[in-house]
N, C-alpha and C positions, 0 to 999 in steps of 0.2 A: 116793416116791408123791405127796407134796404138790406137788413140782416138776412132775411129769408132768401132774397135774390142772390146775395153774396154766397150763402151756403150752397144753394143749388148750382150756381156757376162754378164753385170750387169742386163740387162733386162731378160735374160734367167734364171739367178740365182733367181731373184725376182719371176719369174713365177713358177719355180720349188718349191720354198718355199710355195707359195700359193697353188700350185697343190697338194703338200704333205699334207697340212692342209685339203684341199678339200676331198681328198681320205680318210683321217683319220675320218673326220666328217660324212662321209656316214655311218659309222659303229657304231656310238655312238648315244645315245638318244638325242632328240631335246633339252630338258632342260639342258643337260650337255653342249651342244654346246653354248647355250645362256649364261650360267653361266661362261664358260671358256672364251668366248669373253669379257664379262663384267669384269672379274678378270684381264685379261691381260691389257685392256685399262685403268682400274682403277689404275693400277700400273704405266704404262708408260705415260699416258696422262698428268698428272700434271708436267712432266719434259719437255714438249714441249712448243714451243712459242705460240701455239694455246690456251694454258691454259689461257693466258691473255685475249684473245677474248671471251672465255667462261664466265669469270668473268665480263667483260665489258658488254656483252649482258644481263646477268642476272641483272646487276644493271640498265640497260636501262628499264627493265621490272619492277623491284622493286627498285627504287632509295634509299629507306630508309632501305634496307635489312641490317641485322646485319652481322658481320664477320662470325658468326657461320652458318647463313643461306647460305651465299655465299660459304663457305667451303663445306657444306653438298650438296648443289645443284650442285656445280662443280663436286664433286665426283660422284653423281648419274648420271650426264650428261655423264661423261666418261664411266660409266658402261653401260648405254643405247646405246651409240655409239658403244661400243665393241660388244654388243649383235647383233646390226644391221649388222655389217660387217661380223660376223661369221655366222649369220642366212642367209645371202645372199647366202652363199655357199651351203646351203641345202634348198633353197627356195621351190623347188617342194615338198620336204618332208613335209614342213610346210603347204603348200596349200592343200595337200592331206590328212593331218592328221585330223581325225574326231574330231569335237568339239574344234579344235584349234582356229578357227576364228568364232566369232558370228556376225551375221548380224542383225542390228536394223534399223527400218525405212523402212521395206519392202513395207509399204503402199505408200511410195513415189516413188517406183520403178515399181509397178504392171502395171500401164498404159504404162510406157515406154517399158517394156518387151512385153506386150500384143500387143501394136501398132508398135513394132519394131522401136521405135523412137530414133533418134540420139540426144545425149545431151553432155554437157561438165561437167565432174566431176572435182571438184577442191578440193585439199587437201593441206596439208603442210608437211614439213619434221619433223614428230613426230612419236613416238612409233616405228614402223618399216614400213616405207613408201613403201618398196618393195612389200608388200603383196597387195597393193591397186589394181594395174592393173590385176594381175591374179585372184584376188577374184571377181572382176567385170566380167571378162571373164568367170569365173566358173558359174556365175548366168545366163549365156546365152546372155550376152550383148557384142558383138564384140567391141573392144576398141583399140585405139592407144595411146601410151605413149612415152614421150621423155626421153632419158637417156643421161647423161654426159659421153663423151668418156674418157676412162682411158688412161693415157699417155703410159703405157706399152701395146703394141699391143697384146702380147700373153695373158696377164691377161684379157684385154678387150674382146678378142675373147671367153675366157672361161666363163666370167661373162655373156656375151650376150647369150651364149649357155644355161647357167643355167636359165636365165630369160625366154628364149623362151620355154624351156622344162616345165616351170611352167604354161603355157597356154594350153587351149584345142582347141579353135576355130582357124581355119586356117586363119581367117580374122584379128584376133588380132595380133598386132606386135609392136615392139619398133623401134624408129627412133632416130638417133644421133642428139643432139642439134646443131643447125646451119641452114644454108640455106636449107639443105635437109629436115630437120624436118618441116620447114614452108611449103614446097611443099607437103610433105607427109600428113600433117594434112588436107590441103585443098582437096587433092585427097581422103582421108579417108571420109571426110564429104560428098563428092559427091557420095561415095559408101554406104552412110548411116551407117557409122561406128562412134561410139562415141569417145570422146577424154577424157583422164585423164591428168590433169596438177597439178603440185605442184607450188603454186603461192606465196610462202612466201620469196623467196630469192631475192637478189638485182639484178636488171637489169640495167646495165649502160646506156642502150639506152632507158630506160623507162621514165615514167612521175613521177613527184614529188607528192607523196601522203603520208600523215601522217600515221605513223605506230608506235604505242606506243609513240605518241606525238613527234615523230622525223620525219622530212621531208626526205622521203626515195625514192630512185629511184625504181620504181615499174612497173612490166609488166602489161599492161592493154589491150594488143592486143586481148586476148581471149574474152573480152567483145564486142569488135567491131565485131569479128567473130560470136559471138552468136547472135548479132542483125542482121547481114547480112544474116545468114542462119536460123534465127528464132529457135535457140537452147536454151533450158533451161540450167541454170547453177545450178548444185546440189552440195552443200558443203558436204564433207565426213570427219567426225571426226574419227581419228584413235587412239585407246586407247590400251596401253599395260596393261594387268592386272597383279596382283601380282604373279600369277603362270606362267607368260610369255605366256599366251594365249592372244588373241586379240579381240577387239570389234570394228567393223566398223559401225558408225552411219551415215545413209544417211538422211540428213536433207531435209526439204522442199525446193523446188527450190527458188532461188533468184527472187523476183518479179521485173524484170527490163525491160522486153519486152514491157509491157504496160505503162512504166514510161517515163516521159520527162526529167529525171535526166541525167546529163552528165556522161561520162564514169568515170571520176575521182570521182564524187559523189557516183557512184555505187561501185567503188573500195574501197572507204572509208568505206562504209557499210560492205563490205566483210572483210576489215581489222578489224573492230570492232568484227565481228564474230570469226575470228581466234585468235584475242587477248584473247578472253574469253577461248578458248581451251588451249592456251599456259599458261595462268595464273593458270588454274586448275592443270597443271603439267609441270612447266617450264623445269625441267630436262629431260622430255620426248621429248622436242623440240631440234632440232639440233643447239645447242648454239655455235658450233664450226665454223659456217659460219659467216663471218664478215658482217652482215646485216646492221649495223648502221654506216658504215664508211663514 
């Protein structure tokens, strides 16, 4: 009884802290929010156990990196992570801010929008990945995305409400990772709604595919879905600029529907694409995830 009361009290206190920050950030400029989050995570991040994972991941990308490079990239990684978490609390403000997000590769989207074609957009955990789904929605493409459920149910409800309020179309929605998301994705496709997926994290039920020369458990189910429903796969590169604005680059579709390559061969090609993105700015990638375990 006491234990249950203690846990609930802890969850409520956590929520109140986050909610206080949320209310505060509503009234301050976006850049201040980004810098504040970066500053806080830069200070506390190195004292966490996760800091070892950040260094290990960076060395997996750059095995010959110097100690100075490791130190600098680790610091920058924590700064970017802090920016992401604080920016999430003001996501609608970021999406609606004029010139905050620049779109490149419109030529790869024109036919999709004109023909109301459903596709699979793939991205990775870089820059601020939270802007991806609402930015696609804002371009007039209804889209479904998967989110990871937060352990604190009160905070989870708040964050989901913020995400939902950043979209325009009533057809676009978020679905929690798990069995429900698998069903929701298929239902979305049948309703001609596109899918956005972040495909860089470890999937314990996935296939072994080399990623930075490391055999990694990788999700490839979206490739099977794209083949079954004849859907293009469009890579979306997400870049944070020095002024904390963003650039979304919509690349040409992966040419896989007319290919005889296996799903693993196709995924390996996709890995090579996202490896280039990560190498350009490793600290902009979510190095805190234990991808190479």
